[in-house]
C-alpha positions as CSV (number, residue, x, y, z in Angstrom):
1,X,66.9,44.6,64.6
2,X,70.1,45.6,62.8
3,X,71.9,48.2,64.9
4,X,75.6,47.7,64.0
5,X,76.4,47.8,60.3
6,X,79.9,46.9,59.1
7,X,81.2,48.1,55.8
8,X,84.1,46.7,53.8
9,X,85.1,48.2,50.4
10,X,87.5,47.5,47.6
11,X,89.8,50.5,48.1
12,X,90.6,51.3,44.4
13,X,87.2,50.6,42.8
14,X,85.6,53.4,40.9
15,X,82.8,55.3,42.8
16,X,83.6,53.6,46.0
17,X,84.1,56.7,48.1
18,X,81.0,58.4,46.9
19,X,78.6,55.5,47.4
20,X,80.2,54.5,50.7
21,X,79.7,58.1,52.1
22,X,76.1,58.0,50.9
23,X,75.4,54.7,52.7
24,X,77.3,55.9,55.9
25,X,75.3,59.1,56.0
26,X,72.0,57.3,55.6
27,X,72.9,54.7,58.3
28,X,73.9,57.5,60.8
29,X,70.7,59.3,60.1
30,X,68.8,56.2,61.0
31,X,70.8,56.0,64.3
32,X,72.9,53.0,63.3
33,X,76.4,52.3,64.5
34,X,78.7,52.2,61.4
35,X,81.7,49.8,61.8
36,X,84.4,50.7,59.2
37,X,87.1,48.1,58.5
38,X,90.5,49.6,58.3
39,X,90.9,49.9,54.5
40,X,87.4,51.3,54.3
41,X,88.2,54.0,56.9
42,X,91.3,54.9,55.0
43,X,89.3,55.4,51.8
44,X,87.1,57.8,53.6
45,X,90.0,59.6,55.2
46,X,89.2,58.4,58.7
47,X,91.9,57.4,61.2
48,X,89.5,55.4,63.5
49,X,88.5,51.9,62.3
50,X,86.9,48.8,63.6
51,X,89.1,45.7,64.0
52,X,88.1,42.4,62.3
53,X,87.4,40.7,65.6
54,X,85.1,43.6,66.6
55,X,83.2,43.4,63.4
56,X,82.8,39.6,63.8
57,X,81.6,40.0,67.5
58,X,79.3,43.0,67.0
59,X,78.0,43.4,63.4
60,X,74.4,42.7,62.6
61,X,75.0,43.2,58.9
62,X,78.0,43.4,56.6
63,X,77.9,45.5,53.5
64,X,80.6,44.8,50.9
65,X,81.3,47.2,48.1
66,X,83.6,45.7,45.5
67,X,83.7,42.5,43.4
68,X,83.2,38.9,44.2
69,X,86.8,38.7,45.4
70,X,86.2,41.4,48.0
71,X,83.1,39.6,49.3
72,X,85.0,36.3,49.6
73,X,87.8,37.9,51.6
74,X,85.3,39.9,53.7
75,X,83.5,36.6,54.5
76,X,86.7,35.4,56.2
77,X,86.4,38.3,58.6
78,X,83.2,37.0,59.9
79,X,83.9,33.3,59.5
80,X,81.8,31.3,62.0
81,X,79.3,34.1,62.7
82,X,75.8,34.2,61.4
83,X,75.9,37.7,59.9
84,X,74.1,38.4,56.6
85,X,76.1,39.9,53.8
86,X,74.9,42.4,51.2
87,X,77.2,42.7,48.2
88,X,77.3,45.8,46.0
89,X,79.0,45.2,42.7
90,X,81.9,47.6,41.9
91,X,83.7,44.8,40.0
92,X,83.1,43.0,36.7
93,X,81.0,39.9,36.8
94,X,79.4,40.1,40.3
95,X,77.8,36.7,40.8
96,X,78.0,37.2,44.6
97,X,77.9,41.1,44.7
98,X,74.8,41.2,42.5
99,X,73.3,44.5,43.8
100,X,74.1,47.3,41.3
101,X,75.6,50.5,42.4
102,X,72.5,52.6,41.5
103,X,70.4,50.2,43.6
104,X,72.7,50.2,46.7
105,X,71.1,52.8,48.9
106,X,67.6,51.7,48.1
107,X,68.6,48.1,48.9
108,X,70.2,49.1,52.1
109,X,66.9,50.8,53.2
110,X,64.9,47.7,52.3
111,X,67.2,45.4,54.2
112,X,67.1,47.6,57.3
113,X,63.3,47.5,57.2
114,X,63.4,43.7,57.0
115,X,62.3,43.6,53.4
116,X,64.9,41.2,51.9
117,X,65.6,37.6,51.1
118,X,68.8,35.6,51.5
119,X,70.4,32.3,50.3
120,X,72.3,30.1,52.6
121,X,75.4,29.3,50.6
122,X,77.4,26.3,51.6
123,X,81.2,26.5,52.4
124,X,83.8,23.8,52.3
125,X,86.4,23.1,55.0
126,X,89.8,21.9,54.0
127,X,92.1,20.2,56.5
128,X,95.7,19.2,55.6
129,X,97.4,16.4,57.6
130,X,101.0,15.5,57.7
131,X,101.9,12.1,59.3
132,X,98.4,12.2,60.8
133,X,98.9,15.6,62.4
134,X,96.6,18.5,61.2
135,X,99.0,21.2,59.9
136,X,96.5,23.5,58.1
137,X,92.8,24.3,57.9
138,X,90.6,26.9,56.2
139,X,87.2,27.5,54.6
140,X,86.2,28.4,51.2
141,X,83.0,29.8,49.6
142,X,84.0,29.2,45.9
143,X,86.6,26.5,45.4
144,X,89.8,24.6,46.3
145,X,92.2,24.2,43.4
146,X,95.2,21.8,43.2
147,X,97.6,22.5,40.4
148,X,101.1,22.2,39.2
149,X,103.9,24.7,39.1
150,X,105.5,26.3,36.1
151,X,106.8,23.0,34.6
152,X,104.3,21.6,32.1
153,X,104.1,18.1,33.6
154,X,101.1,16.1,34.5
155,X,100.4,15.4,38.2
156,X,98.8,12.3,39.7
157,X,96.0,13.1,42.1
158,X,94.4,10.2,44.1
159,X,90.8,10.8,45.2
160,X,88.7,8.9,47.8
161,X,85.1,9.8,48.6
162,X,83.7,8.5,51.9
163,X,86.6,6.0,52.2
164,X,85.9,4.6,48.7
165,X,88.6,4.9,46.0
166,X,87.3,6.9,43.1
167,X,90.1,7.6,40.7
168,X,93.7,8.7,40.2
169,X,93.4,11.8,38.0
170,X,96.4,12.4,35.7
171,X,95.9,16.1,34.9
172,X,97.1,19.6,35.2
173,X,95.1,19.8,38.4
174,X,91.8,19.3,40.2
175,X,89.0,21.8,41.3
176,X,86.8,21.0,44.2
177,X,83.9,23.5,44.1
178,X,80.8,24.5,45.9
179,X,77.6,25.2,43.9
180,X,78.3,29.0,44.4
181,X,81.8,28.4,42.8
182,X,80.4,26.5,39.9
183,X,80.3,29.8,37.9
184,X,84.0,30.5,38.7
185,X,87.1,28.6,37.8
186,X,85.4,25.2,37.4
187,X,83.1,26.7,34.7
188,X,86.2,27.7,32.6
189,X,87.5,24.1,33.1
190,X,84.4,22.6,31.6
191,X,82.4,22.0,34.8
192,X,78.6,22.3,35.1
193,X,76.6,25.3,36.3
194,X,75.0,24.1,39.6
195,X,72.1,26.0,41.2
196,X,73.8,27.8,44.2
197,X,71.6,26.3,46.9
198,X,71.8,22.7,45.8
199,X,73.3,20.2,48.3
200,X,76.3,19.2,46.2
201,X,80.1,19.4,45.6
202,X,81.7,19.5,42.2
203,X,85.0,17.8,41.2
204,X,86.4,19.0,38.0
205,X,89.8,17.8,36.6
206,X,91.9,20.4,34.8
207,X,93.0,19.3,31.3
208,X,92.9,15.6,32.2
209,X,95.2,13.2,30.3
210,X,92.2,10.9,29.7
211,X,89.1,12.3,27.9
212,X,86.9,10.0,30.0
213,X,87.8,11.8,33.2
214,X,84.9,14.2,33.4
215,X,83.5,16.5,36.1
216,X,81.5,14.7,38.7
217,X,78.8,16.1,41.2
218,X,78.5,14.4,44.6
219,X,76.3,15.0,47.7
220,X,77.5,17.7,50.0
221,X,77.6,15.3,53.0
222,X,80.5,13.5,51.4
223,X,84.0,13.6,52.7
224,X,86.8,13.8,50.1
225,X,90.3,12.7,50.7
226,X,93.1,13.6,48.3
227,X,96.8,12.6,48.0
228,X,99.4,13.9,45.6
229,X,101.4,11.0,44.2
230,X,104.2,13.0,42.4
231,X,107.4,13.3,44.4
232,X,109.4,15.6,42.1
233,X,106.9,18.2,41.2
234,X,105.8,21.5,42.7
235,X,102.2,21.1,43.4
236,X,100.1,23.9,45.0
237,X,96.7,24.2,46.6
238,X,94.8,27.4,46.4
239,X,91.7,28.5,48.4
240,X,89.2,30.8,46.7
241,X,92.2,32.1,44.6
242,X,93.4,34.1,47.7
243,X,95.3,31.7,50.0
244,X,97.9,29.2,48.7
245,X,100.5,26.8,49.9
246,X,102.9,24.2,48.4
247,X,101.9,20.6,49.0
248,X,104.1,17.8,50.3
249,X,104.1,14.2,49.1
250,X,103.2,13.0,52.6
251,X,100.3,15.4,53.1
252,X,96.6,14.3,52.8
253,X,93.8,16.8,52.1
254,X,90.4,16.2,53.7
255,X,87.5,18.3,52.3
256,X,84.0,18.4,53.7
257,X,81.0,20.8,54.2
258,X,81.2,23.6,56.7
259,X,78.5,23.5,59.4
260,X,78.2,27.3,59.0
261,X,76.8,28.6,55.6
262,X,77.1,32.1,54.3
263,X,74.0,34.2,54.7
264,X,74.0,36.0,51.4
265,X,71.4,38.7,50.7
266,X,70.1,38.3,47.1
267,X,68.1,40.6,44.8
268,X,64.4,40.5,45.0
269,X,64.2,41.9,41.4
270,X,66.2,39.2,39.6
271,X,66.2,35.4,40.0
272,X,69.3,33.2,39.6
273,X,68.5,32.5,35.9
274,X,68.2,36.2,35.1
275,X,71.5,36.7,36.8
276,X,73.1,34.0,34.6
277,X,71.6,35.6,31.5
278,X,73.0,39.0,32.5
279,X,76.4,37.9,33.6
280,X,77.1,35.2,30.9
281,X,75.4,37.0,28.1
282,X,72.9,34.3,27.4
283,X,70.6,35.2,24.6
284,X,72.7,38.1,23.3
285,X,73.5,38.4,19.6
């Protein structure tokens, strides 16, 4: 029974106010409690809003209106909670926010009636240790990217998987991706498209110095340890393209599967291959 419905929007997206008002009016007519995140309330001209902690503690459903970036940032609001997410695409590609605007209200009605399906999408946890002390931790839905600063110099990235030495990549960087993130940055870097519910992690070097250094797909139960070997370079690590920090030579990065997947509501009209055809233009002339 979904009683408390949270809504998060991309504030400057076209049509966002109109479709949000339609959804809110319908939810209220059905006796639902509408939880508006602060920016969402501002878009609708309301002064009252629901805090992130209140959304995480009380929401039965999270509706996100925006692009994939909006959904990824919204997922951090409910991190650790088993709350399904319905994404309505007001952005460009929309691999995660696959419900079209014109389908939004009808889809919300179906979800509230229990007529929906969802995918459990794995997340990755990244812990950073300095002198064996944890100094940073976060989760990602798409990818973790290690890359260099503005200077066009190659960086050396040492990788171990399950305590076994794999390789020292000499490259512009390295992408560690979930299957969901395989259609994001790693795809542009030459990585494979991986079915989003497969149990796997993808490692894709960015412009490797050696042409034999190719993307590799490993089991999602693996633990990855990474060290940066360059002492005189600015090396950065970025999480889902939204959180970033500069790396230190003495820091070690540990990456492993999160125990809490994302419960993503998916379309009943289109399968994943139809989504790929639509978003990537397969078969177009």
